[in-house]
C-alpha positions in Angstrom: 45.5 69.6 129.5 44.3 72.8 127.8 47.6 73.1 125.9 47.1 69.5 124.6 43.6 70.4 123.5 44.8 73.5 121.7 47.6 71.6 119.9 45.1 68.9 118.9 42.7 71.5 117.5 45.4 73.2 115.6 46.6 69.8 114.1 43.1 69.0 113.1 42.7 72.4 111.4 45.9 71.9 109.4 45.0 68.4 108.4 41.6 69.6 107.1 43.5 71.6 104.3 40.8 74.3 104.7 43.4 76.9 105.8 46.0 76.1 103.1 49.7 75.7 103.7 49.8 72.2 102.3 52.0 70.9 99.5 50.4 69.3 96.5 52.0 67.3 93.7 50.2 67.3 90.3 50.8 65.4 87.1 51.8 67.8 84.3 49.9 67.7 81.1 51.7 66.3 78.0 51.7 69.8 76.6 54.5 72.3 77.3 54.0 73.7 80.8 54.4 77.4 81.7 55.2 79.1 84.9 51.5 80.0 85.3 50.6 76.3 85.4 52.3 76.0 88.8 50.2 78.8 90.2 46.9 77.2 89.3 45.5 74.4 91.5 43.3 72.1 89.4 40.2 71.1 91.3 38.7 68.6 88.9 38.6 65.0 90.0 40.4 63.5 87.0 43.1 66.1 87.2 43.4 66.0 91.0 46.7 65.9 92.9 48.9 62.8 93.0 49.5 63.5 96.7 48.7 66.2 99.3 51.1 66.7 102.2 49.4 68.7 105.0 51.3 71.2 107.1 52.8 69.3 110.1 55.1 71.0 112.7 58.7 69.8 112.8 58.4 67.4 110.0 60.6 66.3 107.1 59.0 65.2 103.8 61.0 63.6 101.2 59.4 63.3 97.8 60.9 61.7 94.7 59.3 63.0 91.5 60.1 63.2 87.9 60.2 66.2 85.6 56.6 65.9 84.7 55.3 66.3 88.3 54.5 69.9 89.5 54.9 71.0 93.1 52.4 73.4 94.4 52.1 75.1 97.8 48.6 76.4 98.7 48.6 79.9 100.2 47.8 80.3 103.9 44.4 81.6 104.9 44.2 84.3 107.5 42.3 81.6 109.6 45.4 79.4 109.9 46.2 78.5 113.5 49.8 79.6 113.1 52.4 80.8 110.6 54.4 78.3 108.5 58.0 78.3 107.3 59.2 76.0 104.5 62.7 75.0 103.6 63.0 73.4 100.2 65.9 71.7 98.4 66.1 69.8 95.2 68.6 67.0 94.5 69.1 65.3 91.2 69.5 61.5 91.3 70.4 59.0 88.6 67.4 57.2 87.1 67.4 53.7 88.6 65.9 52.4 85.3 68.9 53.6 83.2 71.5 51.0 82.3 74.4 50.4 84.7 77.4 48.2 84.9 75.7 46.0 87.4 73.3 44.7 84.8 76.0 43.2 82.6 
């Protein structure tokens, strides 16, 4: 029972996003982006994230994004309930909107 309470408290802490560790996807500006842009998390409402994915143990998140969407991982706070390890991979897929032989 105590273990369940501790796990629930840790899950609640991660979901609050107060301790970092979450992934955020942001719309890039129309201007040319630099490497520094990925390190800055915009906090203004109109420039807010498209989606935030909180840290969840033993989870797989698949995100399909275009080249104008930036991926950002918020640094962990020392108050985080545990450490976090990320494994990331990128796959390139054909644009479903591009012309194909099936449309003819």
